[in-house]
N, C-alpha and C positions, 0 to 999 in steps of 0.2 A: 505492499500500498504507500510504502514511504516513496518508491520510485514511481507509482502513479500521480501521487501527488503531488511530486517534482512536474510531472508532465503539465497538470494541469495549471500551476502555479506558473511555468514558463509559458503556456498558450497564454493568459489571462494579464501576465507581463506586460504584454505587447498594448497595453490598455494606456500607454504614453499618453496617445493621441487626442486621448478624451482634456489634457489640460487645454490644449491647443481651442476648446470649442467642438461644437458638433455640427458647423454649416455644412451643407450635402457637398459644396465647393471645393473642402479639401479632400474629398473622394477623388480619386482616380485610379479607373481600371487597368492602366499602363502598370501600376506597383503588380497586380495580379498577372497579368499577362506575362511579365518578366520573371517573375517567381515559376510561374506555369512551364515557361521555355526551359528554366533551370532545372524543372524536374522531369522534363521528358516532355513535356503537354500531354498530361494524363489524361483529362478532360476529352483530348479525341481521341480516345480510346475505348467508348463506349457510348452507347445511342444513351440518347438525354428526352427526359419532359421536365417543362420547366416552369413551376406556378408561383405568380403574384397574387397579391390581396391584399387586404385587411384583416379580414376574419376569414375564417376555413380553410386557407390554405393547406395546413396541417391536416386535417381531415380529409380535403380532396387529395393530397399526396399518398397517404396511406392506404384510402381505397385504392387508387390507380397501382402503387407497388403491389398489393395484395394479389389483385387482379392477374396482374404480371405474372407474379411467382405461382397463380393456381393454375397459370398455362403451361409452368413448365420453364420458365426463364428465370436464369439467375438474376438476381436484384438487387439494387442499390438503393437505399433510402435516405434521404439528408436532410433534416429538419432542425429547425433550432424554434426557441429556446427547448432546453429539456426541462422535464418534470422533477424527478428523481435523481438522475445519473447523466455525467456528460455523454457516457457510452451511448443513450437513447438516440444522439445527432447521428451517428453514422453505423447503420445497420447494413446486413448483408444477409438475404432471404428470411429478413423478420428479424436475425440474431443481432442484439447488440454486440459493437465491437469488444472483443476481449481486451481487458485491461492490461495484457500482456501484450497484445498486437498493435495498441496505441502506442503504449511505450518503446516499441521496436520501431513502429512509424515514424515517431516523433525523433528517434536519433536518425534513422536513415535522411529525413527532410533538414535536418537542423542544418546543414552547410548552403543548403539552399536559400530557406528563411532567413537566414541570418545577414543573405546580401541585400535583402531589403529591411533595416532597420526601423523604416517610420511605418511597416506593415501593423493592419489593426488586429485585433484579436480573431473575427471572424473571416479575414482572409487566410490568417492562418490556420482556421477551421477548416476552410473551405479546400485550401490547399492539401490539408492531410487527407480529407473524405476524397478529395478526386483522383489522389494518387493511391488511397487504399480501395478505390474502387476499382483504379485500372489495374492492380499489381494480382487482386484477385477475379481478375475477367470478368464481370459481371456484363451479361447483355443489356440491360436497362436500368438508367440509376433516374430515379424520380428526385428531381431535385426544389424546396423549397426556397424560393428567395427568401434573405433574412429582413432586410428592412427597402423599402423601396422597388426598386427594378432597377430602372436605368443604370445607378452606380452601383449596383450591388455584387459584390464579388463573385456571385455565382453567373453573372449577366457574362461570362465569356464563352461560355457554350455556344453552340448552335443546335439546337434542339429539334427532334421531329416532330413533335408538336408542343405548344404552351397553353395554359390558362390563366385566367384573370378570374380571381374568386370574388367574394363582396366587397366592396370600395364603402369606405366609410372615414372617419376623421377620426387620427393616428399619427403620434410622431408628427405634428404640425408643425413645430419648429423646424425639422428637417425637411420636411414632403410639400409645404403649403399649407395656407390657410384657407382653402377651397377644395373644393369637391374636384375640380377643373384641373389643376395642378398635382393634389394627389392622384388622380387618373393619369395624366402625363407621367408622371415619374413611374407608376405601376407598367403603364404601357411602354415604358422604354426596355421591356424584355422582348416586345414583337420585332421579328425579322423579316427581311424579304423572303417572301416562297412559305414560309413556314406557316401553318392553320394556327388557330386560335381559338378558346373557346370559352365562352364568358360566362359568370352566371348573370342574374337579372343586377342589374345597376340603376340608380337613377339618373334621370334624363341626361343630367349635366356631365356625369361620369361617361356613359355610353357614347354620346356625342364624341368624346376626344378619342374613346376607343376606337369608334370607327373612323373615325381622322386618321389617325395614327395605322391603321389595317389598309386605309386607303391608299395612304401615303408609300407605303413598304410593300404593297401588292399582296398584303396577308390575307387570305380569306379567314372572314370572323363567322362562324358557329356561335349561336346563344342558345340558352338553356333558360325556362321558365316553368312554374306552376301552370295547369291548364286549367286557367282563366281569361277571362277577353283579354286582359291587358298583354300577356304573352300568348297572345292565338298565333301570333305570326312568328313565334321562334321557331328553329328546326326542332329541338329538343324539348319535349314537354313531360310533365311527369303530373301521376295522378295519385293521393294518395288512397289506398282501398282501406276506407272506411270501415267497410262491413267486416274484413278480417282483422284489420290493426295487427298491432305486433307488441300488445302489452307493455309494460314498463321496459321489457331486454330493448326494444327497438321498432323499427317501423317497417311496416311493408308498402310498397308502392310498386304502379308501372310505369315504366318511360316508351312514350313514344320517339322515335327518331325518321329522317330523312330514309326514302325510298320503301317506307312500309314498315321499318325496324318497330316491334313491338316486344318489350322484355316484362312479363306480366308477372305479378307476385316475387319482385324482387325483395329480399329481405336485408335491411344495413341495422347494425347494432347500435346506432346512436337516435338518440332522441332529438326532439325538435325540427319543426316545419324545414328549417333553414338548412338542417343536415340533408335533406332531400335533394335541395338544389346541390349541394358538393358531393352527392353520391352520383347525380346527374351528369355533373361537369367531367368526373373521374370517367363516366361511361363513355361519354360522349369522346374523353381525351383518349380512351382505347380504340373508339372506334376510328377516329383517326388514324393511328396507328395499325389499324387492320387496312385501312385503304390503301397505306404505303409498303404493306408485305407480310405484317406481324402476322402471326397465327394465333389467334385468342380463340377458344371454343367456345359457345353459348355456354357449356356446363361453367368454365371457369368463370366467365361475368357474375354468375349467381355463386361461387361458391369464393370468389374472391372480395364480393359485395359482403355477404354475409359474414366473414371470417377475419373482417379488417379489424384493427386494434387501434385504439387511440383514447386512452382513460383520462380523465380530468376535464372531459367536455359533457356539461350536462350528464354526469355519473351517479346514479342510483348506488349507496355503498351499505346502504341497510336500510331495514324497515322496523316499525315501533320502537322507538321513532325513525320517520323516513330520515335519512341523511344524503343531501345531495350536496356533489362539489362541482362548480364549473368556473372555467377559467378566462370569465369574461373580464375584459379591460378598457372598454370604452364603452360610450354611451349607448351605442348601435347595439353592441353585443350583450349590454344590460337589460335593454328593452326587451331584445330576441329571447333572454333569457324569460324576464317576467314573463312575457307571454306565453310562454311554454309552460313555467309552472302554473298559472293560472290553468291551462288544458288539461294538465296531467295531476293537477292537487286541489282541485276546486274544493274552498271553503274549509282549507285547514288553517291552523294557526300557523305563524311563519317565524322561526328564530334566525338571525341572520348574523355571520361572523364574517366579517368585512377588514379587508386588508387591500394596499394599495401599493404600486409605485410612484416615488415623486413626479415623476413628469408625465401622470396621465389625468384624462379629466376628471379628477376625482370629486368635484361637486356634482357634475354631470351624472356621474353614476350614482352617488348618494340620492339624488333626486329621482332617480327612479327607484332605487331599492327600499328608504328609508318608509316611503310612505305603504308599503305591501307588508313590512315587519310588526309584529306584536311586539318583539324581545330584541333588541340590537346591541351586539358588541362589536367594538373596535379593534383590532390587534397588527400584529407584523409580521411578518416570516424574518428569518436569519438569511436576509439580502444586504447587499450595499445599497441597493435602490427603494429599499422598503421607507414609505412614507411613516413618520413617527405618530405612532396612536394618538397622544398629545393633539398634533396637529389634525388629525383627520376627527376628532372629537369635537373642535373648534369648529371646523367646518359642518361636522354633523348636525350642532346644535343651532347651525346657523340657517342650514336648510332646514330644520323642522326645530323652531322656538319652543322648549319647554321639554325636549325628547328627553327621556330616560335612556341611560345609555352605561353599558360596562366599559370601561377603557382597561385593557390587558396591553402586556410587554410580549406576551410569549404566548404561543399559541396554544400550549399547556392548559396556559391560565383562562384562555377563552373558550376550548372545550370541557374544562370545568364547570363554567358560568354558565353557559349554554346547555349542558345536560342537565342541570342541577334545576334549570326552568322546565324543560320541554316535558311535553307528557305523551305516552304512545304514541296516540292520534296525531302528533303535529309534525310539522316537516322544520327541518334545519339545512340550511344553504348557506356553506362558505362560496367566497366566490369574491371579485375584483382581482384577482392575478394570480399567475401559475404559479408563483414562488407559494402564496398564501396557500392552494391548493395542496401543492406539495407537502407542506407543513403538516396540515390538517391528515391529508391519507398518513402521514408516517405517527403522528401521536395517535391517529385511532388505531390504527393497527397494531403497534405497540403494545397499547392497552387491553385489546382484545374487544374493541366495541364494534371491529368489522372485520369480517373473515376475507381477505382476499386470495386467489389462486395463486399455489407456492411460486410461480413465476410472474410473478406482479414485480413493476419496478422498483415499489418502493422498498424490495428486501436486495436491492441493488444500488440503494443509495449511497451517494458520496460521502464523505466525512463533511459535518457541517462546517463553513468556512470560518477562516480567521478573519475578524471584519476589520480589524484592527490592521492585518496586513495588506488587505485588500481594498483599504480606504480607497487607494485612486480611483478605484473601477466607480464611485459614485461622483466623480468631479467632472 
């Protein structure tokens, strides 16, 4: 573990760039291209699918990879951030990169990495992932954009197909304060002749995506629910209401161009927004099929059914119900609220909330506090976590007179909410992926929830030394 921890320290030690501010103009793909050239251009040794978006890109990537793996392909999956362990970010055939492999990988790549002393942590991680995928001869790598798209370190690939999932306001200091600017940054992954699949978007964002596709001669396919506003989408989905999916997932039918009908698909994720994500993934697979990829119909069903993406509207327990969700902006908060209203009507709600400092905390609290019967604010052990005392000030400003519990540690927050809750009530833990990870770890360690033996919570990295990592929060 000492050697593994040294790898993490080395990777995050390149966070020096934060001292200079986070303006997008300081990011430069030329660094990444030079670095990959010194590593033998590993990104050119596998086929790739590139996925950008504000929300849903991780779920979409997970489903896409699962379908390809079910088809017999050797797959790579690159996602961020991680829930419990850094190793989640780099996977082959669904398996986390072993710690020993990561140690060896860094040792091999380190001479090239050190030729670019100004690289960012994400550039380091991306270079490691691409090298690992190439050395392990994956057939397809599904790549989730880290931030934005145009200047993201992953945007050096020339993918077979790309996707843009739901766009909303997040990272506005970097990406812009209008939906048009955000869409323009995300649409930076679009390349000449490469087909694009888009989830439903606000008109302002979709207009930008369409303009970029016209400029680059990239064919655009859109996805949406089977309602009048999405009637012209080539791919439409319909929730199978009479069959449903219970609380383990959802069943839907997808209609596509050329008479495609996939009935009774099951996806093990909750919330109607996840049907958009699953449909985008299947549309991406259809684009790959048109370019020669062999994906049997049964693999579409198996891959969608077996996809794994914990921490997103995840039900961890009953009596009381315990739900965690990594919602971290206002749009995702609203979608989560709507899903809870549909899944758990007329239940008292206990809220445990924490967030990262750079998010629209007030906006999220305006969504969550009015639906909660008891509220707790807390923090994860993460350098970017907002101080619970500051969260409390914002919460009481949003809802004057609010009775609120303020805790510094997730253990205390869990103790408080469990002392309040009745067996028929609902507990919601949300606000950031880091808060969700902390809650899952506490609940699992105390035996309040029973997770499968291969759950990533049992692979969790050592807790960070916040004093040593202070630079990360600057």
